[in-house]
N, C-alpha and C positions, 0 to 999 in steps of 0.2 A: 309885094311879097319879099323881094330882096331887101328892101329898106327895113322891113319889120325884123328880118333875121339879123341884119346888121345892127339895128338898135338893141335887139335882145343880146347879141354878143357883146356889144359895148357895155351894156348894163351889167352883164355877168363879170366882165373884166374889172369894172369899177368895184363891184362887190367883193371880188377876190382880192383886189389891192387893199380895199378898206379893211377886210378881215385880217389880211396879213399885217397891216399896220397895228391893228388892235392886239394881235398876238405878239408883235414886236415890242409894243409898249408893256404888255403884261410880263413877258419874259425878261425884258430889259430891267424892269423893276425888281424882279426876283434875283437876277444876276447882280444887280447893284448891291443887294444885301448878301446873297450867297455867292461871294466872289470866287471865280475860278482859281484865282491865286491862292485861296485857302483850300478849296476842294481838291486841288491837284497836287498838293504837297504830301509826301508819303509819311504822315505822322499818325499816331494812334489817336482816334477821336476821344475827346474828353467830355465831361459833363453828364449829369443825370445817370440813367441806367446804361448808357451806351457802351461802357467798358465791358459790362457783363454780356451784352449782345455781341460785342467784338470777339470775346472768348468763344461764345457759342458758334459764331460764323467760322472761326478758325478751326474749331473742333470738327465741324461739318466738312470743311474742305480738306483738312489734313488727316482726319481719321475715319469718319463715317463714310464719305463718298469713295475713297480708295478701297474700302472694304465692302463696297456695294450696298451701303445702307443709307437710308434717310433718317430713320429713327434708331437711336442707340443709347446705351447707358453712358451717362456723364458722371464720373466719380468725383469730380472736383468740388462740388458744392452740395450742401444740404445732406451730407452722408450718402450722396449719390441719388440720381433721379433719371428717368427716361427722357432724354432730350428730344424735342420735336414730336413727342407723343401728345403732350398737352399744350404745346405752343405751336406757332404757325410758321411753316418753313419757307414760304414762297420768297419773301424778301431775302432770306439767307441763301437760297438757291441762286437768286439773281446776283448776289454779292460774289458767291463762289464762281459763277460764270464770268462775271466781269474781271475777276482776279486772273483769268487766263490771258487777258490782254493788257492789263495794267497791274501795278503793284497792289498787294492786298490792302494796305491802309487806304489807298485811293479808291479801290473797288468798294470798300466798306462805306466810305463817305458818299460815293455816287449812289450806292444802293439805298442809303438812308434817306436821300432826298429825291429818290425816284418818284414817290407818290406826290410830293410837293410839286415837282415839275410836270408830272403827268396830269394833275387835276385840271388846269386850264384847258388843255387840248381835249381831255376827256369830256369836259363840260360842253365845249363847242360841238364835238362829234355827237354827243347824246342829244342835244337840242336839235341838231339837224335831223337825226334819225326819228325824233318825235314828230317832226314836220314843222318846226318853227321857221318862219320866213326870216330873211335878212331884215334887220341886223341882229336879231335875237341871239343866234349862236355866238356871234362875236362879243356881244355884251355879256353872255354867260361866262366866257373866258375872262373878261376884264373883271367881273364882279367876284371872281374867286379871290382877288387880292384883299378885300376887307376881311374875308374869312381867314385866309392863310396868315395874314399879318396881324391877326387879332391877338393882342397881348393880355387878354382878360383871363386866360387860364393856361396851364401847362401840363394838364393831366387828362383832359377830356378826350383828346385825340383829334387828328385831322389838321389842326392849325400848326403853324411853324414852331411855336414854343413846345407843344406836345411832342413834335418830331425831334426837337433838340433834346428833350428830356428822355428820349428813347422809344417813343411810340411811333416809330417809322413804319412798322407793319400795319398799324391802323391807317396811316396815311395812304399807303399803297392800296389797301383794301378799299378805301373810299374812292380813289380814282377808278379802280376796276368796277366798283359798285355803280358809279355814274354811267360807265359804258354799258353795263348790264341793263340798267334802267332804260336807256335809250334803245338798245337792241331788242329788249323784250317788248316794248311798245310797238316797234316796227314789226316785229315778228308776229305778235298777236293780230295786228291789223291786217297783215298780208298773208298770214298763215305760212310763213317761211322762216328760214334761219334758225331752225330748231337746234342744229348742231352748234352754231356759233353761240347762241344763248346759253346752251348747256355748258360749253367750255368756259365761257365768261363766269357763269355761276360757280363752277368748280374753282376757278382761279380766285374769285372773291373769297371763298371759304378757306382756301389754302393761305391766303394773305392774312386774314383775321376773322375770328369768330363773330364779332359784333357785326361786321359787314355781311357775314353769312346769314345771320338772323334777319337783318334788314332785307337782303336779297330774297329770302324765302317769303317775306311778307308782301313783296310786290305783286305776286300772283293773285293774292286775295282781291286786289283792286279790280282786276279784269273780270273775276267771277261775279263781283257785285254790280259793276256798271255795264258789263257786256250784254248784248241782246241774244247772242248765240251761246247760251250757257254750255251746252253739250260740246260744241265744237271748241270753245275756249278751254273747257276743262281737259279735253283730250290733248290739246296742244300743250297746255301747262304741265300735264302729267308727263308728256314726252320730255319736255325741257328739264323739269326738276328730277325726273327719274334718271335720265342720262347724267346730269350734273352730279346728283347724289351718288350714283354708282362710280363715276370717275373719282369722287372723293373717298370711296370706300376704303382704300388702303390706309387712310389716315383717320377717317371718321368712325369706322366700326371699332377699331381698337380703342379710340378715345372714349367712346360710350361704354365699352365693355370694362375698361379699367378705371372709370371715373371715381369709383369708390375709394381708390388709393391716392386721391389728391386732397388738398386742404382748401376748403372753401374760403372765398375772400369777398363776401358781400359788403359793400360800402354804401351807406346812405349819406349823400353829400349834404352838408349843412351850409346854406347860403347866408351870407351876411348882408347882401345887397342885391337888388334887381339888376344892377349893372354887371354882376357876374353872369347872368343868363343872357342879357342883351347888352354888351358893352357899347360904348359910344360909337366906336368905329362901325358897328353894324346898324346903327339907328336909321340911316337912309335906306338901307336894304329892307329893314323891317317895315318902314313906312310905305315904301313902294309895293312891297309884297301884300301888305294889308289892304291898300287901295286896290290892287289888282284883283284880289279875291272878292273884296266888297263890290266892285263894279260888275264882276262876273255873276255874282249871286243876286244883286239888287236890280240891275238893269235887265231888261228882257232882251237877251242877246239872240240874234238869229244865226250867228256864225257858230254852228255846232262843232266844227273842227277846232276852233279857238277855245270853246268851252271845255272840250275834252283835254286840251293841253293844260289849261289852268287847273282843272280837277286833278289831273295826273300829277302835276308838280306840287299840288297842295297835299296830296295823299301822304308822301313820305314825311312831311312835317308833322302831320297828325299822328301817323304811325310811330314816329320816333318818340313823341311825347307819351303815347300810351305805353310804349316799352319802358320808358323812364320810370313810370309808376309801378310796373309789374316786375322790373328787373331784380329788386331785392329778394323776391320769392324764388328767383332762378339762380341765386348766388352770383349775380352779375353786378358790375359797378354801374350804378344808375346814370351818372352824368355822361358816360360814354355815348349814350343815345341822344342826349341833348346836343352833342356836337353834330350829329346828323341833322337834327332840326335846324341848327344854325346854318349849316351849309345849304340845305335844300331851299331855305328862304332866299338865298342868293339867286338860284335858278328861277324861282318864282318872280323875284324882282326883275331879273333880266327879261323874262317874258312880258311883264307888264310895261316896263320901260320901252321895250322894243315895239310893243303894240302902239304906244303913243307916238314913237318916232316914225312909224309907217305912215302917219298922217302928214308928215312933212312933205314939201314939194320934192319931186323926183330928183331934182338937181342938188338938193341939200342932203338927201338921205345918206349917200355914201360917206360923207364927212362925219356923220354922227358917232360911229364907234371910236374914231380917233379923238374927237372932242370929249366924249364920255370917259375915255381912257385917261386923258390928261387930268380931267376933273377928279376921277377916282384916285389917281396917284397923289394929287395935291391934297385930297382929303385924308388919305391913309398915312402918308409919310410923316406928318407931325405926331402921329399916335403910335408909332411902332415901339416907343418906349425902350425897354431893355433888350429888345431882340437883336440889334446889331452887335452889342457887346457879347451877348451869349453866343452868337454865331462865331465871332472871333475866338472866344474862349474855347469852344468845342473844336473848331477845325484847325486852329493853329497847332493843336495837338498837346498831348500830355508831356511830350518831350520839352515843351517850352515853359512848363510850370516850375515855380521856385523850388519845390521839394522833389522834383523828378529824380535828380541824381541820387538822393538818399533812398528814395523808394526803389529805384532800380538796383542799387547795391543790396538792400535788404532782401529783395527777391532773388537775385542771381548769385549772391555770395553768402549772405547770412542764412538763407532758407532754401537753398537749392536742393532738389530732390525729384521724386517721381510719384506716380499714383500709389506705389507701395509704401511711401513714407507716411509717418503719422500726420494727422491733420494739424493745421495752424489756425488758431483763433486770433482775433484782433479786436482792440477796443473800438467801438463805434463812436466816431467823433466828427464834427464838422471840420476839424483841422485837416482831415485827409483831403479836403477840397484843394489844398495847396499842392497836392500831387496830381490834380486834374479833376477829381470828383470825390465826393464823400464815400463812394463805393469803390475806390481805387483797388483795395485789397481783395475784392471779389475776383480779380484777375490773377491771383496767386497760381491757380492751376495752369495758366498759360505761361506766365513769365518765370515763375520759380519751378513749376512742375509739381508743387505740393498741393494737396487738397486743402480746402478751408471749409468753414461752416456756412457762411452766408452766401447769397446769390440773388439773382433777379427773378428766377422762375420759381417763386416760393410756393405757388399753387401746385407745382408738379411733383412735390415730394410730401409724404405724410410726416416726415421728420421736421418740417419747417417750424411748427410751434415750439418745439424743444430747442431749436437753434436760437430763436429769438429770446427764449427764456434765459439761455446761457448768456446771450448778449447783454441782457439787463443785469446780470450778476457781475459783469466786467466793465460797466460804464455808468457814468452819471447821467448820460443822455440817450437812453434806449429808444429805438423806433417802435417796437412792439406793435406790428401792423395788424395782427389778428384780434379783432374785437372780442370774440368769444373766449380767447385764451389770454388771461391776464398775466402780466409779467411781474417781476419782483423788483427789489431795490439792489443797489450796488453791494455786493458781498463776495469778495474773492475767495474767502475761506469756504463758503458754501458751494462755490462754483467748482472746487477741486474734484468732488465726486462726479459731477456732471461732465467735466472735462475728461476724466478717466473713462467714463462710460462711452464718450464719443471719440476716444482715442486721439485726444488732442495733447501734443507734447510741447508746443510752443505758443506763447501769447505775445502779441505785439501791443505795447502800450505807447500812448502818444501824449497824454496830459500829465502834468506833474503830480496831480493827486493820485491817479491810477498807478503811475510809476512808483511812488512812495509806498502805496498800499501793497503792491506786489513785492517790493523789495523788503518790506518788514514782515512778510509772511513766509514761514519756513517751508511752505508747500511749493514755493516758486524759487527758482535760482536764476540770477541774472546771467545771461550768456554774452551780451554785448550791447553796445550803443552805437547807432549809426545816425548822425544828425539828430533830428527830433524824435527818432524812434528808439525804443529799448525793447530787446527781445528777452523774454523770460522762459525758462524751461519749467514745465510741470513735472515735479519730481515723481509723483505716483503714477502708476500705470506701466504696463509692459511695452507699450508702443506697438502692440500687435492688433490686427483687426479680427482675429479669431482667438477666442479665449474659452477654455472649459469653465462651466459654471461651478462656483463653490458650493452652491445650495440648490436643492431641487426647486424648479419653478412651480407656480401654481396655475391651474387651468381655469380659464374663463370661457363660458359657453353662451352667455347672453349679455345684454347691455350694449351701450355705445362704446366700442373699443377705443375710439379716439379720445373720448372724454375720460374714460378710466385710465388710459395710459398717461394722459396729461396730469391727472390728479396723483397718480403713482409717482410720476417724475418729481413732484414737489415734496415727496416724503423721503428724506434721506435714509430712514430706517428700512425702507422697502427696496432700495436700489439693488441689493444683492439677491433679491428674490423676484425675478421678473415674472410678468403675467404672460401666459401663452394664450392667445386668442384663437379659439377653434370655432368653426362653423358647425351648426347642428348636423349630425351624421358623420362628422369627421372622427377618425379614431383618436382616442385620448392620448396625449403625450405620455410615453412610458415613465411611470413613477411620479408624475406630476401630482401635487396635492390639490385638492379642490379649493376654489376661491370662495370666500364668504363676502367680505367687504374690506375696504381699505382702513376702516376704523379699528379693526382687530390687529393686534401685533402679529407680524408674520411669523409663522413657524419655520425656523431655519433648520432644515434637515440637510446636513452637510455631507459631502462626499469625502471619504476618509483618505484616499490615496492622492498623491501628487500626480499631475498629468502635464507632460510637456507637449507643446504644439509648435510646429514650424509652418508659417503661412507665407504665401506669395500672392501678390495681386497684379492683375493687368487692368486694362480699361473695362473689360466686360467679362472678367474671369477671376475667380477666387479659388486657390488651391491650398490645401493644407494637409500635413501629416500629423497624426495624433497617436499618442501612446495608449489612449483609453477609448476604443470604440464602445458605443452604447451609452456613453456619458453625454449629456446635452452640451453643445458647443454654441456659444453666442457669436454671431457674425455681425460686427458693428457697421453694417451697411443697410440702407433703407430697404424695407421689404417691397417686393413687387412680384406679381404672379408670373412675369416673364422670366424670372430666374428658375432654373431647373438644376437638379443636383444628381451627381453620380457618387456612389459610396454611402448613400443614406436613403431612407425610404421616401422622405418628403421634406419640404421646407415649411417651418412653422412661423407664423407671425407672432412676434414677441415684443413686449414693451422695451423701449418707448415706441419704435416703429421699425425694429430690426428683424433679422432672420435668425432662426434657431434650427439646428439639425442634430439628429441623433445618429452619429456615424455607425455604419454597419461594416466598415472596413477601415484600415489604417490610413488610406489615402482617399481624400474627398475632393471633389471638384464641383464648383458651381459655375454655371454659364448663363449669361443673359442672352436669350434668343427668342425666336418667334413661337407663339402658341396659336391655338385655333382661331381666336379673333383676328390675328394678323393674316393667317392664310385665308380666312373668309373675306377679309377686307381686300386682299389682292385679287381674289376671285371676282369680287364685285367690281373692282376697277377694270379687270379684263372684260367682264360683261359690258361695262360702260363703253369701253373702246369698240367692242364688237357692234353694239347698238349704234354708236356714233358713225362707224364705218357704213353700216346698213343705211342709215339716214342719208349719208352722202351719196351712196350708190343709187338710192331711190330718186334723189334730186337730179342726178345726172341722167338717169333713164328718162325721167319725165321731160327734162329739157330737150333731150335728143328726139323724143317722139312727138313733142309739141311743136318742133320746128318743121316747116314745110319741106318735103323732099325735093330733089332736083327736078323730078318729073312734074311735080305740082307747080314749081316755079315756071317751067317752060309753058305749061298749059295756061297759067295765069298771064304770062307775057303775050301769048297768042291771042287770048281774049281781049287784052288791052289793045292789041294791034287791030283787032276787028272793030 
């Protein structure tokens, strides 16, 4: 008996050492590329969308959290939008927390790679919870490397290039999703861990919405394959109900206000099969296919093993199904293919580990280390551009050739605050010399001035108009919204749109655009700093609140977003905005009825002059007016969370702004909570109460399931007899 225990202990120690070596190889490889010497220098992360996320993270830490908020109004981009209402806050909360112990630039870098470094250990833990024997969990950690270092795409999510491009929230969600997958399997099997599974599900959702969709789909598997349907259903209801309630503070407002976003469905067009399964993943795919084939073809008697194979196959199939239905849900289809790619690695780990179990006991502990070396040898020659991109990002914007000009433009040429008029800039690949093509999306942070473009374009209804203006000021527009066509370079036509959006400065970078603006009397050159020229837009008052010159027209039916975009492209209509009213809403005072955009607008002018003084904060607009009762346009994106004092209501008006009819000389608009927000917090409070109740029930059951001291004495006496 003693020899058996000793042998078992020795085997466990060998397995622990073998697993530790596998993790050391995995993380050694990651640290070889993601060098601490780059991650720990306090520079602003460059590359992709990361600068826009950097701005959002700073705004959360410096403004929202000190004011007791997680969701708040961000005035710096897209004429304002509700930050973290339609995007995912968990990674940014992690960054804010890390910034308490390290500098903010370093905290941001560490937060962006948290999902990347978390995925191997999450895979190991999940495979253990599922019940996979050694060496499968260790192999699961190792086989994350072909996925993470896959250079085949930089937008799908999960892999390192996508993270470097700015998809770090997706990476964090994937790591948490893998933990949830393992915990749910163990929980359903043992009818335990309801609270832990619920918390993990909520964290997955707070990290990224695509992970939330995947996590919600895991429950379907158990309902289909389980024998105890009623018991399984009740267990899953508890998990998802608690997790959903914990998400309530964010999820309920998101659903309630979804109408005021801009959809971004993309159907990815593949040019080669290698985009779907790049060469680096071929061994993974081959092993996964063989694993599934053997499980289905051979008559297996090991039902526990079959359950593992089926469970690991399910997310691959589910991801592919979601890929085909996602365009109907206004989701980016290829984001789900990234999940399919990853779960193939876990399936391959299970199949490879099943084969290695057949090795002699003496050779088995060495298998993970050998496989780890082989995987690294296979992956390393195929990392392609990734090391250069890592260095480009993490050495920081401060090391880029145009940084000094960019910094002077921001801090001296355009210094201001949220009350200052907006700044537009020419979209050009040349900005990459300052660190990223999206460098000037950081104007709100570095200069203090609001700009037009940003990363969270789905969060604002003003986004299509912003990109239309972009196309008027550059020869290389991005025009990301397929339903909303852009135009061609035309600085003259842009003037009216710039005035409408209260833009007073334009930054030009190419010789062609500089010359076009310099030769147009609507622009005045203010200065030149290195490769940048700053032009002032002559027309426009520079104010965010202006009294209308003409009566607006009232629209009560039709697609308001489409109508507003068509209106925006008609210069003759810009002085006569469209007021969009819901059925049953009171008609705007004096507004003319709308017929269609093909008829010349009737311009019913206001006779008297009207002076307005306005002042803006981050989440407040105040103005004094000489003409109460007259419609006043507020050049800030509409959202139902705005409320007004000194006027009866806020109207939605084209392009996607706010309109008020003051009832007093002093008017104040405040961005704050409404009923969906209060309902969401109530749901979260209920979720915490339910979670606490689950924990108390578990403790009570454990307490009363253990034998009492008297029972132990009686049992000891019986053994003595």
